[in-house]
N, CA, C and O of each residue as an XYZ file, in Angstrom:
312
protein
N      59.541     22.118     65.668
C      58.676     21.711     67.206
C      57.590     20.815     66.949
O      56.682     21.131     66.179
N      57.630     19.640     67.588
C      56.236     18.763     67.225
C      55.359     18.813     68.373
O      55.794     18.458     69.468
N      54.070     19.249     68.228
C      52.931     19.343     69.169
C      52.663     18.408     69.903
O      52.527     17.327     69.331
N      52.525     18.428     71.053
C      52.193     17.396     71.882
C      50.926     16.638     71.584
O      49.885     17.282     71.453
N      50.921     15.228     71.455
C      49.962     14.371     70.903
C      50.130     13.948     69.488
O      49.375     13.098     69.015
N      51.106     14.508     68.766
C      51.300     14.252     67.472
C      52.838     13.624     67.284
O      53.677     14.063     66.498
N      53.007     12.496     68.192
C      54.340     11.966     68.144
C      54.305     10.791     67.096
O      55.390     10.334     66.735
N      53.212     10.300     66.612
C      52.998      9.236     65.781
C      53.911      9.344     64.562
O      54.438      8.288     64.210
N      54.163     10.350     63.920
C      54.949     10.225     62.937
C      56.458     10.531     63.133
O      57.156     10.729     62.138
N      56.953     10.574     64.308
C      58.344     10.722     64.583
C      59.208      9.560     64.023
O      60.231      9.804     63.384
N      58.760      8.218     64.285
C      59.585      7.261     63.766
C      60.007      7.196     62.292
O      61.008      6.615     61.871
N      58.990      7.958     61.477
C      59.352      7.741     59.928
C      60.345      8.898     59.564
O      60.883      9.011     58.463
N      60.523      9.744     60.628
C      61.499     10.959     60.205
C      63.037     10.511     60.363
O      63.416      9.652     61.159
N      63.828     11.200     59.516
C      65.407     10.775     59.446
C      65.733     10.870     60.793
O      65.217     11.757     61.473
N      66.617      9.980     61.331
C      67.226      9.922     62.597
C      68.123     11.071     62.815
O      68.328     11.459     63.966
N      68.750     11.723     61.664
C      69.597     12.771     62.067
C      69.105     14.209     61.911
O      69.826     15.205     61.959
N      67.617     14.187     61.692
C      66.728     15.546     61.744
C      66.504     15.939     63.308
O      65.735     15.308     64.033
N      67.233     17.006     63.718
C      66.829     17.382     65.142
C      65.327     17.711     65.207
O      64.870     18.452     64.337
N      64.582     17.257     66.096
C      63.276     17.738     66.302
C      63.022     17.798     67.789
O      63.393     16.887     68.530
N      62.299     19.027     68.290
C      61.712     19.299     69.503
C      60.577     18.725     69.819
O      59.570     19.236     69.330
N      60.435     17.695     70.582
C      59.056     17.208     70.845
C      58.468     17.824     72.111
O      59.039     17.601     73.179
N      57.457     18.522     72.077
C      56.937     19.303     72.996
C      56.241     18.287     73.995
O      55.888     17.172     73.613
N      56.083     18.678     75.143
C      55.367     17.862     76.187
C      54.054     18.891     76.993
O      54.052     20.114     76.853
N      53.305     18.368     77.582
C      52.291     18.916     78.301
C      52.919     19.822     79.469
O      52.506     20.946     79.753
N      53.920     19.198     80.065
C      54.596     19.731     81.280
C      55.454     21.166     80.744
O      55.354     22.159     81.464
N      56.081     21.234     79.794
C      57.032     22.158     79.362
C      55.969     23.134     78.374
O      55.844     24.333     78.625
N      55.345     22.582     77.414
C      54.338     23.342     76.518
C      55.023     24.464     75.761
O      54.460     25.558     75.736
N      56.090     24.313     75.191
C      56.931     25.186     74.326
C      56.010     25.805     73.297
O      56.003     27.002     73.012
N      55.334     24.997     72.836
C      54.365     25.140     71.793
C      53.734     26.622     71.909
O      53.890     27.517     71.078
N      52.980     26.702     73.123
C      52.386     27.761     73.710
C      53.287     29.099     73.989
O      52.988     30.268     73.741
N      54.289     28.659     74.484
C      55.304     29.780     75.200
C      55.754     30.524     73.918
O      55.711     31.753     73.877
N      56.259     29.652     72.693
C      56.746     30.380     71.649
C      55.841     30.712     70.648
O      56.211     31.148     69.557
N      54.631     30.526     70.962
C      53.416     30.852     70.146
C      53.339     30.163     68.685
O      53.085     30.761     67.639
N      53.593     28.873     68.819
C      53.624     28.011     67.894
C      52.166     28.106     66.922
O      51.080     28.314     67.463
N      52.292     27.941     65.553
C      51.406     27.914     64.671
C      51.675     26.256     63.777
O      52.766     25.708     63.616
N      50.618     25.864     63.414
C      50.718     24.724     62.421
C      51.558     24.919     61.354
O      51.464     25.932     60.661
N      52.413     24.014     61.134
C      53.440     23.831     60.152
C      54.469     24.880     60.207
O      54.924     25.310     59.147
N      54.897     25.351     61.376
C      55.977     26.273     61.828
C      57.218     25.451     61.916
O      57.198     24.354     62.474
N      58.330     25.964     61.367
C      59.667     25.330     61.419
C      60.279     26.331     62.457
O      60.515     27.455     62.013
N      60.570     26.092     63.766
C      61.168     26.835     64.606
C      62.733     26.588     64.645
O      63.216     25.492     64.930
N      63.431     27.641     64.350
C      64.915     27.514     64.234
C      65.349     27.836     65.316
O      64.852     28.801     65.898
N      66.347     27.146     65.845
C      67.079     27.430     67.208
C      68.679     27.488     66.932
O      69.206     26.851     66.019
N      69.271     28.189     67.682
C      70.901     28.234     67.566
C      71.349     27.193     68.222
O      70.585     26.295     68.577
N      72.784     27.175     68.493
C      73.373     26.014     69.206
C      73.180     25.980     70.551
O      73.635     25.008     71.153
N      72.467     27.031     71.300
C      72.301     27.068     72.494
C      70.881     26.776     72.878
O      70.500     26.789     74.048
N      70.046     26.488     71.759
C      68.777     26.234     71.841
C      67.842     27.512     71.966
O      66.684     27.326     72.339
N      68.198     28.574     71.727
C      67.316     29.837     71.596
C      66.778     29.921     70.271
O      67.407     29.567     69.274
N      65.514     30.429     70.255
C      64.814     30.444     68.962
C      65.289     31.805     68.263
O      65.250     32.926     68.771
N      65.705     31.492     67.103
C      66.168     32.644     66.250
C      65.171     33.092     65.270
O      64.977     34.278     65.005
N      64.528     32.074     64.724
C      63.566     32.235     63.616
C      62.445     31.326     63.447
O      62.533     30.163     63.840
N      61.499     31.732     62.945
C      60.123     30.969     62.637
C      59.699     31.069     61.124
O      59.509     32.179     60.626
N      59.546     29.868     60.363
C      59.550     29.780     58.950
C      58.218     28.943     58.891
O      58.237     27.805     59.359
N      57.167     29.401     58.391
C      55.772     28.677     58.206
C      55.730     27.918     56.897
O      55.887     28.597     55.883
N      55.555     26.708     56.769
C      55.587     26.004     55.643
C      54.267     26.088     54.898
O      54.158     25.608     53.770
N      53.229     26.717     55.541
C      51.901     26.950     54.912
C      51.986     28.229     54.096
O      51.309     28.402     53.083
N      52.925     29.201     54.624
C      52.949     30.581     53.914
C      54.246     30.200     52.842
O      54.275     30.714     51.724
N      54.938     29.580     53.142
C      56.185     29.319     52.269
C      56.308     27.909     51.774
O      56.917     27.113     52.489
N      55.840     27.537     50.720
C      55.665     26.237     50.091
C      57.228     25.815     49.499
O      57.852     26.485     48.675
N      57.622     24.738     50.029
C      58.929     24.307     49.860
C      59.099     23.703     48.458
O      60.194     23.369     48.006
N      57.919     23.586     47.797
C      57.959     23.382     46.212
C      58.676     24.592     45.478
O      59.033     24.506     44.303
N      58.850     25.666     46.212
C      59.357     26.898     45.298
C      60.714     27.031     45.743
O      60.904     27.462     46.881
N      61.782     26.692     44.938
C      62.951     26.726     45.146
C      63.520     27.956     45.744
O      64.642     27.899     46.246
N      62.796     29.146     45.736
C      63.297     30.377     46.585
C      63.049     30.260     48.001
O      63.813     30.714     48.852
N      61.803     29.551     48.285
C      61.435     29.248     49.740
C      62.400     28.245     50.336
O      62.639     28.422     51.531
N      62.982     27.260     49.762
C      63.731     26.466     50.183
C      65.090     27.012     50.555
O      65.723     26.593     51.524
N      65.571     28.102     49.626
C      66.762     28.547     49.656
C      66.697     29.406     50.926
O      67.576     29.332     51.783
N      65.595     30.255     51.033
C      65.598     31.218     52.215
C      65.522     30.287     53.612
O      65.982     30.718     54.669
N      64.950     29.082     53.513
C      64.775     28.346     54.759
C      66.150     27.890     55.076
O      66.492     27.887     56.258
N      66.999     27.495     54.133
C      68.260     26.942     54.109
C      69.230     28.124     54.812
O      70.058     27.846     55.679
N      68.999     29.490     54.301
C      69.855     30.514     54.633
C      69.537     30.639     56.411
O      70.458     30.736     57.221
N      68.380     30.620     56.722
C      68.150     30.767     58.254
C      68.867     29.462     59.079
O      69.620     29.533     60.051
N      68.462     28.445     58.486
C      69.164     26.959     59.165
C      70.807     27.129     59.394
O      71.415     26.829     60.422
N      71.351     27.670     58.209
C      72.911     27.858     58.162
C      73.279     29.018     59.214
O      74.162     28.934     60.068
N      72.552     29.962     59.020
C      72.871     31.074     59.944
C      72.708     30.776     61.458
O      73.480     31.257     62.288
N      71.663     29.954     61.788
C      71.484     29.576     63.159
C      72.565     28.632     63.680
O      72.816     28.578     64.884
N      73.238     27.849     62.726
C      74.121     26.846     63.148
C      75.542     27.418     63.310
O      76.467     26.733     63.747
N      75.669     28.667     62.948
C      77.212     29.387     63.199
C      77.186     29.626     64.637
O      76.195     29.851     65.331
N      78.656     29.531     65.062
C      78.939     29.756     66.374
C      78.724     31.258     66.784
O      78.940     31.619     67.941
């Protein structure tokens, strides 16, 4: 989830990476209790299934990358 007002980096992101761009009208960040560097994982229906904070879980650690991958794969299942 990308916080309102921080859209500037979106053009540099891979085109196939799904990103929720929050808006002031919807304000998902506040509704979901977003924190800086949260990866909010949603299922196929767009329901939040997990939150993985990258400040707490450095992706330089292979165990953290693996844990995030498990969450993403699980959320993608029908």
